Each structure stands twice: as C-alpha cells, then as structure tokens.
C-alpha positions in Angstrom: 94.9 88.1 116.8 96.4 87.3 120.2 100.0 86.5 120.6 102.0 85.6 123.6 104.9 87.8 124.9 107.4 85.2 123.9 106.0 84.9 120.3 106.1 88.7 120.0 109.7 88.8 121.3 110.7 86.1 118.9 109.1 87.8 116.0 110.9 91.1 116.7 114.1 89.3 117.2 113.8 87.6 113.8 112.9 90.9 112.2 115.9 92.6 113.7 118.2 89.8 112.6 116.7 89.9 109.1 117.2 93.6 108.8 120.9 93.4 109.6 121.6 90.5 107.2 119.8 91.3 104.0 118.6 94.9 104.1 115.1 95.0 105.4 112.6 92.2 106.0 109.1 92.2 107.4 106.0 90.1 107.7 103.5 92.3 105.9 100.4 90.5 107.1 99.2 87.4 108.8 95.6 86.0 108.7 93.8 82.7 109.3 94.4 81.6 105.7 97.8 83.0 104.9 100.6 85.5 105.3 102.7 87.9 103.3 106.5 88.7 103.5 108.7 91.3 102.0 112.5 91.5 102.0 114.6 94.2 100.3 118.3 94.6 99.8 120.8 96.3 97.5 123.3 94.2 95.5 126.4 95.5 93.8 126.2 95.2 90.0 123.6 95.5 87.3 120.2 93.8 87.4 121.3 91.4 84.7 124.4 90.4 86.7 122.4 90.0 89.8 119.7 87.9 88.0 122.4 85.7 86.5 124.1 85.1 89.9 120.6 84.5 91.4 120.1 81.6 88.9 123.1 79.9 90.4 121.0 79.0 93.4 122.9 75.9 94.4 126.0 78.1 95.1 124.3 80.4 97.6 121.1 78.7 99.1 121.8 77.4 102.6 121.9 73.6 102.2 120.6 73.3 105.7 117.3 74.3 104.1 117.2 71.5 101.6 116.2 67.9 101.7 119.5 66.5 100.6 121.7 68.8 102.6 123.8 69.5 99.5 123.6 72.8 97.6 125.0 71.1 94.5 121.7 69.2 94.2 119.7 72.5 93.8 118.8 74.0 90.4 116.7 76.8 89.1 115.6 77.1 85.5 114.0 80.2 84.1 112.3 78.8 81.1 108.8 77.5 80.3 108.2 74.5 82.6 111.2 75.5 84.7 111.4 74.9 88.4 113.4 75.3 91.6 114.2 71.6 92.0 116.5 69.4 94.0 117.8 65.9 93.1 117.9 63.4 95.9 120.0 60.3 96.4 118.6 57.1 94.8 117.0 58.9 91.9 114.5 61.0 93.9 113.7 64.7 93.6 111.9 67.6 95.2 110.1 70.2 93.1 110.3 73.1 95.6 108.5 75.7 93.3 107.5 76.2 89.7 108.8 79.1 87.7 105.8 80.9 86.4 107.2 84.2 85.1 110.8 85.0 84.0 112.0 88.3 82.6 115.8 88.0 82.9 117.4 91.0 84.7 114.0 92.2 85.8 111.7 89.7 87.5 111.4 86.1 88.5 108.2 84.6 90.0 107.9 81.2 91.5 104.8 79.4 92.6 104.5 76.8 95.4 105.2 76.2 99.1 108.8 75.9 100.4 109.8 73.3 103.0 107.1 72.4 105.4 104.5 74.6 103.6 104.6 72.0 100.7 103.5 69.2 103.1 100.7 71.4 104.5 99.2 71.9 101.1 99.9 75.7 101.4 100.8 77.5 98.2 102.3 80.8 97.4 103.7 83.3 94.9 107.3 84.4 95.5 108.5 87.3 93.4 112.0 88.5 92.9 112.2 92.0 91.4 115.5 93.3 90.2 115.7 97.1 89.6 118.7 99.3 88.7 119.7 101.7 91.5 122.6 103.6 90.1 125.4 101.1 89.6 123.7 98.6 91.9 120.5 96.5 91.9 117.7 96.9 94.3 116.2 93.4 95.0 112.6 93.2 96.4 111.4 89.8 97.4 107.7 89.2 98.2 106.1 85.9 99.2 102.4 85.6 99.6 101.2 82.3 101.0 97.7 80.9 101.4 96.4 77.7 103.0 95.3 76.3 106.3 97.3 75.6 109.4 95.6 74.1 112.5 96.2 75.5 116.0 97.8 78.9 116.0 97.7 78.9 112.2 100.2 81.1 110.5 101.0 83.2 113.5 104.1 81.2 114.5 104.9 80.0 111.0 105.1 83.4 109.2 108.0 84.8 111.3 109.9 81.6 110.9 109.5 81.5 107.1 110.5 85.2 107.0 113.7 84.4 108.9 114.6 81.6 106.6 113.8 83.7 103.4 115.8 86.7 104.8 118.8 84.4 105.5 118.7 83.2 101.9 118.5 86.8 100.5 121.5 87.7 102.7 123.4 84.7 101.4 122.5 85.7 97.8 123.8 89.2 98.4 127.1 87.9 99.6 127.4 85.5 96.7 126.4 88.1 94.1 128.9 90.6 95.4 131.9 88.2 95.8 131.2 85.5 93.3 132.2 83.0 95.9 130.1 80.3 97.4 128.9 81.1 100.9 129.9 78.9 103.8 
C-alpha cells in the first residue's frame, strides 16, 4: 500500500490525538476490502457500572456525529432485537447498528456501519469488552469493517473512523467517571 506523506502525517496525528483522549487507539490493519480498529481505556468503577453508563449513549455520544444533531435522540438497547438507533424529526429514524450480543457488565457487540459506512454498504462488528482491573474497568473496543470503497479505498477512511471512535470512547470515559453529560 502506498500512502502520501500528508496521509501518513494525518494518520499519526490522529493516532497521537486518540492516545491522549481515550487511552490507546490504533488502526490494526487496512486492506482493499476492510480495516480493523482497536481502542483501549480504563474507566473508574466496576464493569457493571461502566456498562450501565455506556447504555446511556445519548448522554455521552457527540451529537455532531449524529443525523439529528441532538444526543437526546440516540438510544441503545441491549436486548434481543435491540439497536443503536436515532429518532429524526418528522417521524424518521436511523438504525446505526444492531445489537447482536449483550452480556451486561462484560460484553456488548454491535453489527453494522456507522455514518458514511452505512451508505457505502460497508458492514462491521464493533465489540465493547468490559473487564475488571482492580477497582476500575478496562474497556477494549474493536471495530472490524468490510466492504468496498473506490479510489484509495479504506486507506483514508480507516484513520478518520478511528479518530471519531476514539473521540466517542474519550467522551464515554468522562461521562462514566463524572456522571455528567459531556459538552
């Protein structure tokens, strides 16, 4: 894979920014048909507490990365048939991802493509793993995406998705530790 100097610089810049906001983030692989991401952080409190706060996604997800621009329209349901969904004005909705596995306090797995990935027909598996680490919770987030993107393919898209996901993990960490909505 060939990358330009500016793309490489942007990638490392996003990676450094991600590392300072949420713990550690990296693009684990990029290929012509997909990419993988991994983000890790430590959150104060038990895995059950962290999971319960995580489920309040409308209070911590950046509304700039939503269709309605309002976090109050976001919901996450960890039950059979559950989804990460958003209500839109005029009775519309967006089903961002399906909940395909939920073990409260331990693991949550979503399936689908966030944001522009959905319109590209790309799909992915996003896993949130909550593990006790002393009095805290170690959160590991992985997102494996597959599909097809014309042109440079996933080379430019993967670092951008990594940056957005890392931002969300950082916002979750702040919310989980303070109980206050992030600004």
